[in-house]
C-alpha positions as CSV (number, residue, x, y, z in Angstrom):
1,X,87.0,77.1,83.6
2,X,89.6,79.0,85.7
3,X,91.5,82.0,84.3
4,X,94.6,83.6,85.7
5,X,94.3,87.4,86.2
6,X,95.9,90.4,87.9
7,X,94.2,93.1,90.0
8,X,96.2,96.3,89.5
9,X,94.7,98.0,92.5
10,X,95.8,95.3,94.8
11,X,99.0,94.5,92.9
12,X,98.5,90.8,93.0
13,X,97.5,87.8,90.9
14,X,94.1,86.3,91.2
15,X,92.2,83.2,90.0
16,X,89.0,83.9,88.1
17,X,86.5,81.1,87.9
18,X,84.0,81.3,85.1
19,X,80.8,79.6,85.5
20,X,78.6,79.0,82.4
21,X,74.9,78.2,82.5
22,X,75.4,74.9,80.6
23,X,77.9,73.8,83.2
24,X,75.7,74.5,86.1
25,X,71.9,74.7,85.1
26,X,69.9,77.1,87.3
27,X,72.9,78.1,89.4
28,X,73.2,81.7,88.1
29,X,69.6,82.4,87.2
30,X,68.1,85.8,88.3
31,X,65.5,84.2,90.4
32,X,67.8,82.6,93.0
33,X,69.6,84.0,96.0
34,X,73.1,83.2,94.8
35,X,74.3,86.8,94.4
36,X,73.1,87.8,97.9
37,X,74.8,84.8,99.4
38,X,78.0,85.5,97.6
39,X,78.0,89.0,99.2
40,X,77.6,87.4,102.7
41,X,80.4,84.9,102.0
42,X,82.8,87.7,101.1
43,X,82.4,88.9,104.6
44,X,83.5,85.6,106.1
45,X,87.1,85.7,107.3
46,X,89.3,82.8,108.3
47,X,93.0,82.1,107.6
48,X,92.2,78.8,106.0
49,X,89.5,79.9,103.7
50,X,90.5,81.1,100.2
51,X,89.7,84.8,100.0
52,X,86.8,85.6,97.6
53,X,87.5,89.1,96.4
54,X,84.2,89.5,94.5
55,X,82.0,88.4,91.7
56,X,80.7,89.7,88.4
57,X,77.5,88.9,86.4
58,X,76.4,91.2,83.6
59,X,76.7,94.7,84.8
60,X,76.3,93.8,88.5
61,X,79.3,93.1,90.8
62,X,80.4,93.5,94.3
63,X,83.5,95.4,93.4
64,X,82.5,97.8,90.6
65,X,85.5,100.1,90.9
66,X,87.9,97.5,89.6
67,X,88.0,94.4,87.4
68,X,90.5,91.9,86.1
69,X,92.1,91.8,82.8
70,X,90.1,88.8,81.5
71,X,86.7,90.3,82.3
72,X,84.1,89.6,79.7
73,X,80.7,91.3,79.4
74,X,78.4,88.4,78.4
75,X,75.3,88.5,80.7
76,X,75.0,84.7,80.8
77,X,78.2,84.1,82.7
78,X,79.3,84.5,86.3
79,X,82.8,85.2,87.3
80,X,84.1,84.5,90.8
81,X,87.5,86.2,91.7
82,X,89.6,84.4,94.3
83,X,93.1,84.8,95.7
84,X,95.5,82.7,93.8
85,X,97.6,80.1,95.7
86,X,100.9,79.1,94.0
87,X,101.1,75.3,94.9
88,X,97.7,74.6,93.2
89,X,95.3,72.0,94.5
90,X,95.6,69.1,96.8
91,X,94.2,66.9,94.0
92,X,97.2,67.6,91.8
93,X,99.7,66.8,94.5
94,X,97.9,63.5,95.4
95,X,97.4,62.2,91.9
96,X,99.3,64.2,89.3
97,X,102.7,65.0,90.7
98,X,105.6,62.6,90.7
99,X,106.7,63.5,94.1
100,X,104.7,61.9,96.9
101,X,103.4,64.2,99.6
102,X,105.0,63.2,102.9
103,X,102.8,62.3,105.8
104,X,103.8,65.4,107.9
105,X,102.4,67.6,105.1
106,X,99.3,65.6,104.6
107,X,98.5,65.7,108.4
108,X,99.0,69.4,108.4
109,X,96.6,69.7,105.5
110,X,94.0,67.6,107.4
111,X,94.1,70.0,110.3
112,X,94.2,73.1,108.1
113,X,90.9,72.1,106.3
114,X,89.2,70.9,109.5
115,X,89.4,74.4,111.1
116,X,87.5,76.4,108.4
117,X,84.8,73.7,108.2
118,X,84.2,74.0,111.9
119,X,84.1,77.8,111.4
120,X,81.6,77.7,108.6
121,X,79.3,75.2,110.5
122,X,79.5,76.5,114.0
123,X,81.4,79.7,114.6
124,X,80.5,82.4,111.9
125,X,77.3,84.4,112.2
126,X,75.5,82.3,109.6
127,X,75.6,78.6,109.0
128,X,77.3,78.2,105.6
129,X,77.2,74.8,103.8
130,X,80.1,74.4,101.4
131,X,78.5,71.6,99.3
132,X,81.6,70.8,97.3
133,X,84.4,69.7,99.6
134,X,87.0,67.8,97.5
135,X,90.8,67.8,97.0
136,X,90.3,69.9,93.9
137,X,88.9,72.7,96.1
138,X,91.7,72.5,98.7
139,X,94.5,74.8,97.6
140,X,97.9,75.2,98.9
141,X,100.3,78.1,99.5
142,X,104.1,78.1,99.3
143,X,104.4,76.5,102.7
144,X,101.8,73.8,101.9
145,X,99.3,75.5,104.2
146,X,95.8,74.5,103.0
147,X,92.8,76.7,102.3
148,X,89.3,75.6,101.5
149,X,88.1,77.4,98.4
150,X,85.4,77.6,95.7
151,X,82.1,78.8,97.2
152,X,80.2,78.6,93.9
153,X,77.9,75.9,95.3
154,X,77.8,77.2,98.9
155,X,74.5,78.2,100.5
156,X,73.4,79.8,103.7
157,X,71.3,77.4,105.7
158,X,68.0,78.2,107.4
159,X,69.2,79.2,110.9
160,X,66.2,77.6,112.5
161,X,66.6,74.2,110.8
162,X,70.4,74.1,109.9
163,X,69.5,72.7,106.5
164,X,68.4,73.7,103.0
165,X,66.3,71.9,100.3
166,X,67.7,72.2,96.9
167,X,68.5,70.2,93.8
168,X,71.4,67.8,94.1
169,X,74.8,69.5,93.5
170,X,78.4,68.7,94.1
171,X,81.0,66.3,92.8
172,X,79.6,62.8,92.4
173,X,82.6,61.0,94.1
174,X,82.2,63.1,97.2
175,X,78.5,63.6,97.4
176,X,76.6,62.3,100.4
177,X,74.5,59.3,99.1
178,X,71.4,60.7,100.8
179,X,71.7,63.8,98.5
180,X,71.7,61.7,95.4
181,X,68.2,61.3,93.7
182,X,67.3,61.2,90.0
183,X,65.0,64.4,90.3
184,X,63.5,66.8,92.7
185,X,65.0,68.4,95.7
186,X,67.2,66.9,98.5
187,X,68.2,68.1,102.0
188,X,71.6,69.4,102.6
189,X,73.0,69.9,106.1
190,X,76.2,69.8,108.1
191,X,76.3,66.1,107.8
192,X,76.3,66.4,104.0
193,X,79.6,68.4,104.2
194,X,81.0,66.1,106.8
195,X,80.4,63.1,104.5
196,X,82.4,64.8,101.8
197,X,85.1,65.7,104.4
198,X,85.4,62.1,105.4
199,X,85.9,60.9,101.8
200,X,88.7,63.5,101.4
201,X,90.3,62.1,104.6
202,X,90.3,58.7,103.1
203,X,91.9,60.0,99.9
204,X,94.6,61.8,101.8
205,X,95.5,58.7,103.8
206,X,95.2,56.2,101.0
207,X,96.4,58.4,98.0
208,X,93.7,56.9,95.9
209,X,90.4,58.1,94.4
210,X,87.2,56.0,94.4
211,X,84.8,54.5,96.9
212,X,87.1,52.6,99.3
213,X,85.1,52.8,102.5
214,X,84.3,49.1,102.5
215,X,88.0,48.2,102.3
216,X,89.0,50.6,105.0
217,X,86.2,49.3,107.3
218,X,87.3,45.7,106.7
219,X,90.8,46.7,107.9
220,X,89.3,48.6,110.8
221,X,87.4,45.5,112.0
222,X,90.5,43.3,111.6
223,X,92.6,45.8,113.6
224,X,94.9,46.2,110.6
225,X,93.9,49.8,109.7
226,X,97.5,50.8,108.9
227,X,97.4,48.5,105.9
228,X,95.1,50.9,104.3
229,X,97.6,53.7,104.3
230,X,99.2,54.9,101.0
231,X,101.9,52.5,100.1
232,X,103.9,55.3,98.6
233,X,104.6,56.5,102.1
234,X,106.6,53.3,102.7
235,X,105.4,53.3,106.3
236,X,107.0,56.6,107.1
237,X,104.2,58.1,109.2
238,X,103.2,58.5,112.8
239,X,101.0,55.5,113.4
240,X,98.8,57.3,115.9
241,X,98.1,60.2,113.7
242,X,97.4,57.9,110.7
243,X,94.9,55.9,112.8
244,X,93.2,59.1,113.9
245,X,92.7,60.3,110.4
246,X,91.8,57.1,108.6
247,X,89.5,55.5,111.1
248,X,85.7,56.5,110.8
249,X,85.7,57.9,114.4
250,X,88.6,60.3,113.5
251,X,86.1,62.8,112.1
252,X,85.6,64.4,115.5
253,X,88.9,63.5,117.2
254,X,91.3,65.9,115.4
255,X,92.9,68.6,117.7
């Protein structure tokens, strides 16, 4: 559940995500390292990452001197306080808005979300795995610049192995198949995030949800990849850019 709040000290609106134990079993228990990792993530700075101002759980918080208007004191809930972006999520613009996002805007969004992912995986002091990359977690400002948000499932990976072992988490549609098991722990790594990122690229280019990799691959084999593009664009896109994003090899070719 996401609330709309206001931080008086900063004079700005914020988005407050409330996580309840029944919605994410084991995520906010006292015997895990989530709180410590949230503190580490608040120190990460990148222009295309949604700023996380802080968190609250019970009487513990990373910004005790101020709180938002909708703060509640139940000890069984975790609140994450983010900057609020006025245009909402990429998911809404792809699937719920009457007006179709033009290709120029979509291509800009692709590059905007590629940059922070590279930063989290290779350029910041600690390797951070996002673990829930999806259009709903890509937020847009007034200029349709995109920011990757929602670190509620993020984890800091073992620097020696670049992976973590944990229970399967993330959104089913975007979750790496290798991270799906009925029970027990699975391995998350950079490739897990990249898989989710690839599914998001397909959704941006096709404008559709669902597992469409097979259809795209068939077009790729038949050298008709542009037929996989969102029909609502009416062919109004740069062919070279579309191919770079929609083809499987495009994951590492973006400037």
